[in-house]
C-alpha positions in Angstrom: 109.9 100.3 61.5 109.6 104.0 62.0 109.2 106.2 58.9 109.9 109.9 59.1 107.1 111.2 56.8 108.4 114.7 57.0 111.8 113.6 55.6 110.1 111.6 52.8 107.9 114.6 52.0 111.0 116.8 51.7 112.7 114.2 49.5 109.8 114.5 47.1 111.1 117.9 46.1 112.9 117.2 42.8 115.2 119.2 40.6 113.5 118.1 37.4 110.5 120.5 36.9 108.2 117.9 35.4 108.8 115.5 38.2 108.5 118.2 40.8 105.0 119.1 39.5 104.0 115.4 39.6 105.2 115.0 43.2 103.4 118.3 44.2 100.1 116.9 43.0 100.8 113.5 44.6 101.7 115.1 47.9 98.4 117.1 47.9 96.3 114.2 46.8 97.7 111.0 48.2 100.6 111.3 50.6 98.6 111.6 53.9 96.7 108.4 53.1 99.8 106.3 52.5 100.5 103.4 54.9 103.9 103.1 56.5 104.8 100.3 54.0 103.9 102.5 51.1 105.9 105.4 52.5 108.9 103.0 52.8 108.5 102.0 49.2 108.3 105.6 48.2 111.4 106.4 50.2 113.3 103.6 48.3 112.0 104.9 44.9 113.2 108.4 45.8 116.8 107.1 45.9 116.6 106.8 42.1 117.8 109.4 39.7 115.2 112.0 38.7 115.4 111.0 35.0 114.8 107.3 35.9 111.8 108.2 38.0 110.4 110.5 35.3 110.9 107.7 32.7 108.9 105.3 34.9 106.2 107.9 35.5 105.8 108.9 31.8 105.9 105.2 30.7 109.1 105.4 28.6 110.8 102.9 31.0 109.2 100.0 32.7 109.1 99.8 36.4 111.0 96.6 37.2 110.6 96.7 41.0 107.3 95.3 42.0 107.1 97.3 45.3 107.3 100.6 43.4 104.6 99.8 40.8 101.8 101.1 43.1 103.7 104.3 43.7 104.3 104.8 40.0 100.6 104.3 39.4 99.7 106.9 42.0 102.2 109.3 40.5 100.8 108.8 37.0 97.3 109.9 38.1 96.3 113.4 36.9 
């Protein structure tokens, strides 16, 4: 499976300011260390609506997809 990391990085740019700030920190801190499987999970998560992702990151909505829980944890780090 070939993952286009540049495309995934671009998809991390979000319209919701709070989420965009979270992803900016995440990209600087963690993105380059992700495995291909983790990038694939992130790519899948990024298909969700910004408000759903933000709700999972801020804890107001539970993450119900086990594969995404690691990414949500990384996004929550300050």
